N, C-alpha and C positions, 0 to 999 in steps of 0.2 A: 302487184301482179307478178313482178319479177321474183319476189321472194317465194311466192307459191310455186312457180316453175322450178326454182332452185331446190326447194324442199321436196317436191315431187321427184325431181331428177336425182338428187344426191342422197336424200335421207330415206326415200321410199323405193329406190331402185327402179323408177319409171323410165330412166334414160337408156336402159338396156332391155331389149326385147329378147326374152329367153327362148322363144319357140320359132320354128321355121314356117309356121302358118299364120296368115293374117288374122283369122278369126281368134285364134288362141292368144295372139299378141294384143288384140283389141280387148279381149276379156281381161287380160293381165293389166292393161292400162286402166280399164274401168275400175278394177278392184283397188288399184293404187289411188285413183281419184276419190273413190268412196272412203278409203282409209284416211286420206287427207282431210276430207270433209268431216268425218266423225271425230278425228282428233282436234280439228279446229272448233267444232261445237263443244267438245269436252273442255277445251281451254277456256272458252267464254262462259260456259254455264256451270262447270263443276270444279274447276281448279281455282286456287287463290290468285289474286291479281298479279302477284310477282311471277307467276308461272305462265302468263299469257304470251310472253315472247320466247318461250322455250320452243326449240325445233322438235320435230317428230322423233329424231334419234335421241334427244335428251329425255323426252317423255318415256320412250321405250326403255332406255338404260337406267333411269332413276326411279321410275314408278312401276313398270310392268315386268321387267326381267329381274326378279328378286329370288334369291335362294331362301326357301322356307323349310321348316321342319314340321312334319306331322307327328303330333304326340297323341298316343292312344292311352288313356288313363281311365280305368273303370269302363263306363259305357259311353264315354265322350271322346270325340276327336277334336283336337285343337291344332290350329295352324300357327306356329311361331314364326314371326318375321323379325328381321334385324331392326334395331332402333335406327331409323332414318327420319330426320326432322321433316323433310319434304313429304314423305309417306304419311307421317303422323298428321300433318296439316290437311292432307287430302282426305283421309279416311276417318277423321275425327268427327 
């Protein structure tokens, strides 16, 4: 339970309420909890075993925030991604 609080507070920015209204801050916190739950489910169901202990910030920086290049050749669009072993293991 402490790890969940730590990840919510530090990795998903739930420790800082950005708005001056209670309802807006409550919605902000709910979105943070929803994001945490989706990432937790993804770690258990879709990612390899060695990635289960990754924190949300690690998942974000290693798998989600990637620079890609869109290649237009003929009538096809292709997304080129950098060669990253972790990414290859997930999308294989």
